N, C-alpha and C positions, 0 to 999 in steps of 0.2 A: 267625467264618467270613466276616465282611464283607471282610477284607483280601484273600483270594484272589479274591473276586468283583470287587472294585474293580480289582485288578491285571489280571485277565483282561479287564475292560472296556477298560482303557487299551490293552492289546495288540490287542484286537479292532479298536479304532478306528484304531490307527496302524500296525499291522504289515503289513497288506495292501499299501498303497502303498509302504511302505519296502522290503519284500522285492522288490517289482517293480522297484525302482531298484538292486538290489544288483549290485555288480561284484566280489564277493569269494567265493572258494571255500575252504573249510577241508578239506584232504585230499580235494579233489575234490567235496565236498558243499556245497550252497548253504544259506544260512540258511533255516530252515523244513523241512529234511529230516526225514522221518518216522523213527520207530524202525525200521521195516522197511528203509528205505534205508540207515540206519547199519549195521544188522546185515548187510545185503548187502555193504556195503563192507568192514567190519571183522571180520565173523564174530560168533559168540556172545560176549557180554561175559564177562570174568573175574569181575566183580562188578556188581551193579545194585541200584537202588532203584526199585520200581514206582510211587512217588509217593503211596502210601497215607498220607493225612493230611498230605501235603506238597504244596507248589505245583509243584515241579519233580521230574521223574524223571530218573535219570541212569544211564549205562552207563560202566563202567570197563574199560580194557584195559591189561594190563601188558606191559613189555618192548617198547615202541614206540620207534623211532629218531627223534630230532629233533636236527638240528644237531650231530651227533657224540656225542650222549648217549642213554642209555636213560631212558625216562620212563613213568610212568603217564599214559595218555590218558583223558580224561573228557569225555563229551558230556552236556549238560544240555538237557532238552526240556520245553516247556510242556505239561503234561498236560491242561490245561483249554482249550486253544486248538487250532485246526486248523493252526497254523503251525510246529509241530515244534521243531527245534533252535534255541536262542537263545543258547547259550554253549558254549564248549569250552575245554579247558585241557590243558597238559602239566605234570605234577609231575615235575621232574627227579630221577632216582635218583642221589643223591650219597652217597659214603662218609662216615659220621659218625665223627669222632675227638674226643678229649677232652684238655683240658689238666689242670694240677694242680687239685685240689679238685673234680674232675668238672665243670669249666667246659667247656661245648661249644665246640669250636674252629670259628670261622667261616671259616677259610682256604679250604677247598674250595668253600664256598657263595659267598663273595665273588668268588673267581676265576671261578667258573662264571657269575655275574651279569655280570661285566666282559666275559667272552668272548661271552656271548649278546647283550649289548647291542651289541657291534660287529657281530656277524653279522646281527642284526635291522636295524640301520641300513643295512647293505649291501642288504637286501631292501626295506625300507619307507622309506628315506631318513631325513632328520632328524626326530627325534621332536617331538611336540606339547609334551611336557614331559619333563624328565629329572632324575635324581639320579645323579651320577657317583660311582664309587668307584675307588680304585687297587687294583691287584693286591697281594696279600700275598705277598711273595717269600721271606720267611724266617720263622723262628719268631715267634710272637706271644705276648705276656704275658697273664696272666689279666686284668689291669686293662684292657689294650687290647681284649680280647675282650668284657669287660663293657660297654665304651664302644660297641662295635659293636652289640651287641644292644639297648642302650638307645636307639640312634639309629634303630631300625627301626620301621615298614617303609620300604623303599626301593623306588621304582618308576620306570620309564621308560614313557612312553605314546605310542603312534602312533595316528593316525586316518586311515582310508582309506574314503571313501564312508560307508556306514552301519555300519562296523566300527571298533571300537577294540581295539588290541592292547596288553596290559599285560605288562611284564616286572617281576616282583615278587620281592624278597628279604624274607623275614619271619622273625621269631622268635616261636615259640609257647611261652609260659611254661608252659602246662598239660602239654606234652610235653617241655619243655626241649630244643627242637630248632629248627634253622633249616630253611627250605625255599626253593626257587627254583621259580617257576612262570611259564609263559607262558600268558596268558589272552586269549581272543578273545570279544568280547561285541558283540551287535548292539542297536540301539535297540529299544524304549525302556528297556532295562535299564541304560544307562550311569549315570544318577544314582542308581539303586537299589543297584548293585553297587560302584561306584567307591569309596564311603566305606570299605567293608570292605577294599578293596585298598590304598588310600592312607592309611588310618588317619585320615580326616577326618570331621567330622559329616555326617550324611545330609541331603540336600536334599529327600528324599521324605517326605511325611507318612505314607505307607502302609508304607514299608519293604519288605523282601523276605520 
């Protein structure tokens, strides 16, 4: 139980001045928005976790529009702190198809990633870091598909004020599926969450 306490202490010490400097709104909501403010904005969630036994609580909303796609919208809140919302994400709803041997086809996911990368650049400018992919214009072989998934995760990162925006393309072996997400994270969560997004070793001794 020491981990949640230490993480809460970090947020208590750093979040108040950080939130006072923010210049970013997510769907009209500031970092630190309360569960009540989120429900007032979005309505009752389609799914939620009350945070029992976990550090963060979350609300999920389905069939939300973002950049021409339908998506699951998810809000993450710090249940042990007065500062409320600390992360939010869109999980893009993409049609899954398969190649021979039931190999998942990355085409729709890669092309969505490329499309969203361009759209996010038009909003936030040049990214802090990026991994580019080319659109898949025609049929892809099973071998090429395997090479795609072995090269993931892929991510492009923007930074604006106290907010980082991640566009991530992943492959989850447990579910044998690809996913494309846009994730918005505020300090001091960057170093704790980024390793999971980018697939790199954690810089935090406490973890998330």
